[in-house]
VOGU-3710 file (C-alpha; in Angstrom, 3 decimals, decimal comma):
1> mtepdasarf> 16,991/-27,774/-1,693  20,292/-27,371/-2,332  22,306/-24,167/-1,762  22,726/-23,657/-5,431  19,118/-23,751/-6,242  17,780/-22,228/-3,062  20,214/-19,363/-4,491  18,728/-19,548/-7,670  15,087/-19,415/-6,647  15,487/-16,646/-4,083
11> temyaahhaq> 17,289/-14,183/-6,461  14,618/-14,948/-9,254  11,573/-14,313/-6,698  13,986/-11,763/-4,985  13,990/-9,964/-8,881  10,475/-10,765/-9,600  8,596/-9,101/-6,379  10,821/-6,438/-4,732  9,484/-3,595/-6,575  5,650/-4,618/-5,922
21> vyayavsrag> 7,182/-5,629/-2,335  8,601/-1,932/-2,272  5,729/-0,213/-3,667  3,530/-1,894/-1,026  5,747/-0,679/1,798  5,803/2,688/0,840  2,008/2,671/0,431  1,867/1,655/3,682  4,676/2,800/5,975  5,945/6,087/3,787
31> rrladdvvse> 9,609/6,053/2,008  11,279/6,582/5,276  10,525/3,229/6,421  10,041/1,025/3,353  13,377/-0,262/3,354  13,624/-1,708/6,261  10,353/-3,082/5,774  11,801/-4,883/2,583  14,909/-6,024/3,753  12,839/-7,607/6,542
41> tflvawrrls> 10,519/-9,263/4,430  12,954/-10,760/2,512  14,795/-12,042/4,808  11,900/-13,933/6,022  11,624/-15,310/2,792  15,276/-16,203/2,517  14,731/-18,000/5,884  11,335/-19,831/5,021  12,048/-20,224/1,368  11,040/-23,868/1,478
51> amppaplpwl> 7,580/-23,114/2,860  7,125/-20,116/0,169  4,127/-21,025/-2,318  4,723/-20,958/-5,830  2,777/-17,347/-6,718  5,028/-15,642/-3,621  3,507/-12,364/-4,120  0,507/-12,383/-2,061  2,869/-14,384/0,728  5,275/-11,548/0,851
61> lvvarnvmhg> 2,919/-8,885/1,116  1,359/-11,322/3,934  5,000/-10,787/5,714  5,612/-7,340/4,743  2,735/-6,574/6,688  3,125/-8,798/9,456  6,642/-6,842/9,719  5,136/-3,564/9,673  2,529/-4,538/12,512  5,231/-6,109/14,602
71> ryrdevrqas> 8,317/-3,060/14,194  6,290/-0,019/14,038  3,579/1,643/15,693  0,638/2,870/14,208  1,599/6,355/15,265  5,095/5,956/13,945  3,333/4,547/10,528  0,308/7,099/10,492  2,849/9,807/10,983  5,242/8,795/8,360
81> ladelrawvd> 2,007/7,947/5,938  0,923/11,218/6,148  4,136/12,556/5,533  4,091/11,027/2,718  0,828/11,790/1,493  1,307/15,503/2,287  4,465/15,091/0,055  3,088/13,624/-2,864  -0,359/16,463/-2,909  2,917/18,781/-2,553
91> evdadvadgv> 4,721/17,898/-5,534  0,818/17,665/-7,451  0,129/21,042/-6,356  3,189/21,978/-8,404  2,080/20,534/-11,979  0,223/22,419/-14,652  -1,014/19,019/-16,431  -4,900/18,947/-16,315  -4,755/15,605/-14,316  -3,062/17,171/-11,710
101> aerssvlaal> -6,244/18,502/-9,960  -7,976/15,217/-9,659  -4,699/13,281/-8,380  -4,565/15,633/-6,027  -7,828/15,285/-4,775  -7,544/11,595/-4,801  -4,545/11,732/-2,544  -5,913/14,444/-0,327  -8,925/11,880/-0,093  -7,047/8,931/0,666
111> aqlaesdrel> -5,240/10,735/3,455  -8,748/11,379/5,202  -9,443/7,222/5,287  -8,374/4,609/7,627  -5,575/3,500/7,378  -7,250/-0,041/6,694  -9,416/1,874/3,839  -6,314/3,159/2,256  -4,735/-0,444/2,428  -7,441/-2,571/1,091
121> ltlvawhgls> -8,239/0,634/-1,949  -4,554/0,387/-2,804  -3,949/-3,238/-2,548  -6,380/-3,605/-5,320  -6,100/-0,232/-7,201  -1,849/0,462/-7,050  -0,561/-2,900/-6,343  -2,916/-4,885/-8,855  -3,660/-8,175/-6,823  -6,944/-9,885/-7,174
131> nrdaarvvgc> -9,443/-9,582/-5,001  -8,711/-13,463/-3,611  -5,239/-12,304/-3,392  -5,807/-8,957/-1,679  -7,891/-11,319/0,895  -4,891/-13,542/2,009  -2,850/-10,647/2,429  -5,572/-8,820/4,682  -6,485/-12,045/6,633  -10,082/-12,498/5,716
141> svatffvrlh> -12,268/-14,244/3,179  -13,087/-13,344/-0,382  -17,071/-12,101/1,018  -15,680/-10,600/3,886  -12,851/-8,778/1,321  -15,611/-7,621/-1,045  -17,396/-6,139/2,029  -14,961/-4,069/3,174  -13,861/-2,984/0,034  -16,833/-1,826/-0,842
151> rarkrleqal> -17,430/0,163/2,168  -13,925/1,651/1,599  -15,013/2,729/-1,596  -18,098/4,658/-0,183  -16,062/6,373/2,394  -13,200/7,161/-0,472  -16,184/8,211/-2,660  -17,266/10,866/0,669  -13,705/12,236/0,853  -13,638/13,295/-2,435
161> tdvdetestk> -16,878/14,672/-2,180  -15,484/16,717/1,254  -11,907/17,669/-0,464  -13,994/18,903/-3,889  -16,179/21,042/-1,338  -13,123/22,197/0,140  -11,441/23,303/-2,621  -14,268/24,726/-4,284  -14,653/26,710/-1,072  -11,247/27,847/-1,460
171> efsr> -11,458/28,911/-4,723  -14,921/31,008/-4,287  -12,927/33,210/-1,303  -10,197/33,673/-3,420
//
C-alpha cells in the first residue's frame, strides 16, 4: 500500500470510528484517561494498518482494551471510573425530568457492578456492538459471551433492586 493510500485509509477509518473508540475508552477508563487511550489505540492502528480487518471497530476496541490493560493499573481505572459514574449521577441529580430517577438508578447500579460486568453490558447497550463483535472484544466465544452477558444482566437487575430499595428507604426517612 502506498503512503497516500495508507493515509487515506487511516483518515477514513479514524473519522468513522474515533467517536466510538472514545466512548468505549470513557466508559472503561473515565474521561481523564480516555484521550490517552484513544491516542495510543490509533497509533497502534496506524502502525498495523495492513493487519486491520475490513470491519475495524471490534479490532480497534480490542486494541483500546489492551492499551488500558497494559498501561493503567486496575486501581487507577477503577477510581477514575467510579469518579466518572459519581459525576454522572451528580449531573442527573440536578435534572428534573421524569427519566432522571431511572437514569440515576441505572448509573448507580452500574457503579456497583464489577468492571467485567460493566464492560459486557456497555459493549452491547451503549456501544451498539453485536454479540459476536463484543465477544471478540473481550476475547471469548459467542456462547461464552452469551452466558457472561446473561449473568451480568442478572447482577444488574439485582443491583437495580438494591438501589431502588436504598432510594425508597431514603424517601421514607425524609
